[in-house]
N, C-alpha and C positions, 0 to 999 in steps of 0.2 A: 158282429152286428152288421146288418146290411145298410149301406148308405143309399139314401133316396137319389134318384137321377134328377138332375136339375136341367131342365131345358124349357123352352117356351111352350111346349105342348103338354107338359105335365100339369096335373091339376093341383090339388092342395098339398103343400109342404110347409110345415111350420118352421120358422127360423131356429127354434130351439132344437129341432131334430137334425140340423145341418152340423156336420163335424168339420172343423178346419184342421188341416195338418200344418204344423209349424216348420219352417225351413230357414236356415241362416241366409240363404241366397235370395229369398223373397222378402221384399219390404212391404208391399201392399197387396192385399188380397181383396178382389172385388167379386161379388157374387150377385148374380141377378136371380131373384126368387119371385115367383108368382104366388101370391097368397089369395085364398078364396075371398071374394068380396072386394078386393083391392086391385086397382089397375096399374098402380105405380111399381116400378122396380126398386127393390131395397138394395143399397150398396153399403157393404161393410168395409171399413178400413182398419188395418192392423197397425198397432203402434210401432214407431220406428225405434229400434233399440241401439243402432250403431252409434259409436262415439262421434263419428264425423258430423252428426247433426248439431253438435255444439258449436261447430265452426262454419256450417253451411245453412242457408235458407232455401226452402223449396220455392220454386217459381210456378206460376200457372202454366198449364200446357201450352206450348207454342203453336204457331200456325202450322208447322210441319208435323204436329201431332206427337212430339216427343217431350217428355218431362225432363226438366233441368233444375239444377240447384246452383246457387250463387255463393261464392266465398264471402263471408262477412268482412274480411279485411281488404282484399285486393279486388273484389267484385268479378273475378274470373268465373265463367259458367261452365258446368259439367253436366253431361247427360246422366240422369240418375234413374233410369228405368229399372224395373224389377229384374229383367234379364241381364243387364250390364252390371249391377251391383255397385258397391261403394269403393272399390279398389283405387280408382283414379283419384277420387276425392281424398282418400286416405294418404296417398302419395303426396298430393298437393299440400296437405297440412304441414308436412316437414320441409317443403320447399317454398312455401308462400313467402314472397319478399317483404311483405308488410306485417307479418306475424311477429309479435314480440317473443323472442326465444330466451328471455331471461329466466333462469331457473332460480326461484327464491330460495331453494335449499342450499344454494351455493353462496349465500350471503352470511357474513358474521357481523353481529352487532357488538360494538365495543364501547365502553364508557370512558371518556377522557375528560377530566375536569368536571363540568356539570352538564355536559352534553353527550348525546349518543352519535356515533358515526357508523356508517355501513361500509364494510370492506368485502369486496368480491374475492372469493377463493376458488376460482375455476381450476380444476385439476388438469395439469398438463404433463403427460407421461414423459415427454422429452426433458422437461425441466426437473422432474423427479429424478431421473437417471443421472442427470448432470450434478445435482446436489448430492446424490448418493456417492458418485465417484469423487467429488471434492471432499466429502467426509472421510472416505477410505484413505485418501492421500493425507489429509490434515491430521488424522489421528493414528495413522500407520496401522490400519486395520487390515486383517487378512482378506483376500477376495472371498473366501468361504463365508465371511460375515453376512453376506446377502442370503445365504442358504440356511442360516440359523432359524430354527422353528419359532422361537420367541419374537425375533425380528420380523419374520413374515406375518405373524399374528398382529403385531404392532401396526405394520403397514396396512393390513386389511382392516383393522379397527379404525384407522385414521381415514381411509378412503377405500370404498369397495372397488373402485375402478383401477386400483393398483395392479399392475401385471408384474408378478414376481420375476426376477431374473436369476440366472445361474452365475457361478463364479467366473466362468469363461466370458460371459457377457459383461460382467463387471470389469474384468481384466481388459477387454476390448474398449470399454468406456473410458477407463483410466488411461490407456494408451492414446486414445483420441484426444483426451483432455491434455495430455503431455504434449502431443503434436501441435495442438492449437496454442498452448502457452509458449512453446518453443518458437513458433512462427511469430507470435506477438513480440517476443524478445528480440528476434532477429530483425524485425521491422523497426523496433525501437533503437537498436544499436546502429542501424543504417542511417538514422536521423542525426546521430551524434557526430560532431566534427572530430576529425583526428582518427587515429587508429587505436584499436584495443587489442592487446596481445594476451 
């Protein structure tokens, strides 16, 4: 189907005959259309679909003719014209100093006595590996324990962010744990009066 040409010299073009192409890069589409019998230009605006608009507010066009948006939290302003896109605003959302970064999915509700308490359980991979090496030592488990399919499934079930390790990594972690504990004992013995043989 042929598209009608839109310019100021064209005569009658009905708005329903105009087809708009959608693009991810374009947020606003403005079309000037002359309709027979009417002298005003009709401007159509496309809805903004990007997730960033939950965190930003559009501002009126400034004196320099550029469209800007303001962060709802820290009030920092970014240019948000059609050709620039929303990339800079998307990056700002993760770095905004005033944005609440608490993830509600990381909280556990527990009932003690007659009241409820909230405990945060943010997953820390370093702490997980430390606990795993302590368990290997306490229970005299083989290093291959971390490669058991059932154990890996349990770890993934408990937290999807778990990065499974190999037996060689477990061995290195246990050796590092040994060196830390040895250093602690050495420092403790240095504080004791007298000699130990």
